[in-house]
C-alpha positions as CSV (number, residue, x, y, z in Angstrom):
1,M,0.0,0.1,-0.2
2,K,2.9,2.3,0.6
3,G,4.2,2.0,-2.9
4,F,0.9,2.8,-4.2
5,K,0.6,5.9,-1.8
6,D,4.1,7.0,-2.8
7,F,3.1,6.7,-6.9
8,I,-0.1,8.6,-6.2
9,M,1.7,11.3,-4.4
10,R,4.3,12.0,-7.0
11,G,4.4,15.3,-8.3
12,N,3.9,14.1,-12.1
13,V,0.8,12.0,-11.4
14,I,-0.9,14.8,-9.8
15,D,0.2,17.1,-12.5
16,L,-0.9,14.7,-15.2
17,A,-4.3,14.7,-13.4
18,V,-4.6,18.4,-13.3
19,G,-3.5,18.4,-17.1
20,V,-6.2,15.9,-17.9
21,V,-9.1,17.9,-16.1
22,I,-8.0,21.0,-17.9
23,G,-7.6,19.5,-21.0
24,S,-11.0,18.0,-21.0
25,A,-12.6,21.4,-19.8
26,F,-10.7,23.2,-22.7
27,T,-11.6,20.5,-25.1
28,A,-15.4,20.9,-24.5
29,L,-15.0,24.8,-24.7
30,V,-13.4,24.6,-28.0
31,T,-16.1,22.0,-29.2
32,A,-18.7,24.2,-28.3
33,F,-17.2,27.2,-30.2
34,V,-16.7,25.2,-33.2
35,D,-19.8,23.5,-33.4
36,N,-21.9,26.5,-32.4
37,L,-20.2,29.3,-34.4
38,I,-17.8,27.8,-36.8
39,Q,-20.0,24.7,-37.9
40,P,-23.0,27.1,-39.0
41,I,-20.8,29.1,-41.3
42,I,-19.4,26.2,-42.7
43,N,-23.0,24.6,-43.4
44,A,-23.9,27.8,-44.9
45,A,-21.1,27.3,-47.5
46,G,-22.9,24.0,-48.7
47,G,-25.7,25.8,-50.0
48,P,-29.4,26.0,-49.5
49,Q,-29.8,22.3,-48.2
50,N,-30.6,21.7,-44.8
51,L,-27.9,19.1,-44.3
52,G,-25.0,21.4,-44.4
53,L,-21.6,21.2,-46.6
54,G,-21.5,17.5,-47.9
55,F,-23.3,15.1,-50.1
56,L,-25.7,12.2,-50.2
57,L,-24.7,8.7,-51.2
58,R,-28.1,7.8,-52.1
59,D,-31.0,10.4,-52.5
60,G,-33.6,10.7,-49.9
61,N,-31.6,8.8,-47.2
62,P,-30.2,11.2,-44.8
63,A,-28.3,8.4,-43.3
64,T,-25.8,8.2,-46.3
65,F,-25.0,11.9,-45.9
66,V,-21.1,12.4,-45.9
67,N,-20.5,15.4,-43.7
68,I,-17.5,17.3,-44.9
69,G,-18.5,20.2,-42.6
70,A,-17.9,18.2,-39.3
71,I,-14.6,16.9,-40.8
72,I,-13.5,20.4,-41.4
73,S,-14.8,21.5,-38.0
74,A,-12.9,18.6,-36.5
75,I,-9.6,20.1,-38.2
76,I,-10.5,23.3,-36.8
77,T,-10.9,22.0,-33.3
78,F,-7.8,20.1,-33.5
79,L,-5.9,23.1,-34.7
80,I,-7.0,25.6,-32.0
81,T,-6.3,22.9,-29.4
82,A,-2.8,22.1,-30.6
83,A,-2.1,26.1,-30.9
84,V,-3.3,26.6,-27.6
85,V,-1.3,23.8,-26.0
86,Y,1.8,25.1,-27.7
87,F,1.6,28.8,-26.7
88,V,0.3,28.2,-23.3
89,F,2.4,25.1,-22.2
90,V,5.1,24.0,-24.7
91,M,6.7,27.4,-25.2
92,P,6.6,28.7,-21.7
93,M,8.1,25.2,-20.4
94,T,11.0,25.7,-23.1
95,K,11.8,28.9,-22.0
96,A,11.8,28.0,-18.2
97,R,14.1,25.3,-19.1
98,I,16.5,27.6,-21.0
99,M,16.3,30.0,-18.0
100,A,17.0,27.3,-15.4
101,R,19.9,26.0,-17.5
102,R,21.4,29.4,-17.7
103,R,21.0,30.3,-14.1
104,R,23.2,27.1,-13.4
105,G,25.7,28.0,-16.1
106,L,24.9,25.4,-18.8
107,P,24.5,26.0,-22.5
108,D,21.0,26.4,-23.8
109,E,21.1,23.2,-25.9
110,E,23.0,20.2,-25.0
111,E,25.1,19.2,-27.8
112,D,24.9,15.7,-28.8
113,A,28.1,13.7,-29.0
114,A,29.0,12.3,-32.4
115,P,28.7,8.9,-33.1
116,E,32.0,6.9,-32.6
117,D,32.1,6.1,-36.2
118,V,31.7,9.3,-37.4
119,V,34.5,10.6,-35.2
120,L,36.7,7.9,-36.6
121,L,35.7,8.6,-40.0
122,T,36.6,12.4,-39.7
123,E,39.8,11.7,-38.0
124,I,40.6,9.3,-41.2
125,R,39.7,12.0,-43.5
126,D,41.8,14.5,-41.5
127,L,44.7,12.2,-41.7
128,L,44.4,11.5,-45.5
129,A,44.1,15.3,-46.2
130,Q,47.2,16.0,-43.8
131,R,49.1,13.2,-45.8
132,G,48.1,14.7,-49.2
133,Q,49.4,18.1,-48.2
134,T,52.7,16.8,-46.8
135,G,53.3,14.6,-49.8
136,T,54.5,11.5,-47.7
137,T,53.0,8.9,-49.7
138,G,54.1,10.0,-52.9
139,V,50.8,9.7,-54.2
140,A,48.4,12.6,-54.9
141,T,44.9,12.1,-52.7
142,E,41.9,13.9,-53.3
143,R,40.5,15.8,-50.2
144,L,37.4,14.1,-49.1
């Protein structure tokens, strides 16, 4: 039971739970905005029919209506949600990490070390270039 309590009381789990709740509420807000404001505008572009932007696969059967307006609305909902997540959560967290690294005296971005084979090939290239300049091999070498 202690392990479960430690898991639940971890900061990451609580932050995740708060994020899920806020995300759900925000999704409901964006969905209401798109369904009640954007969707009617998209449906108006579909013409005078009462079904909205789309087409019927079989005339007279509304169950075969392909609702293109709903797809466009879903894309708009996704883009609005992604933009808000980026500008409200991702961008400030990135700036906070950069500022924390600067306060600790570390560079802004950690440079990835080159793979060992790339380092070895670079050394070989440099040695070949050096030999080509000094003429120790007696054979002209191309610069790689």
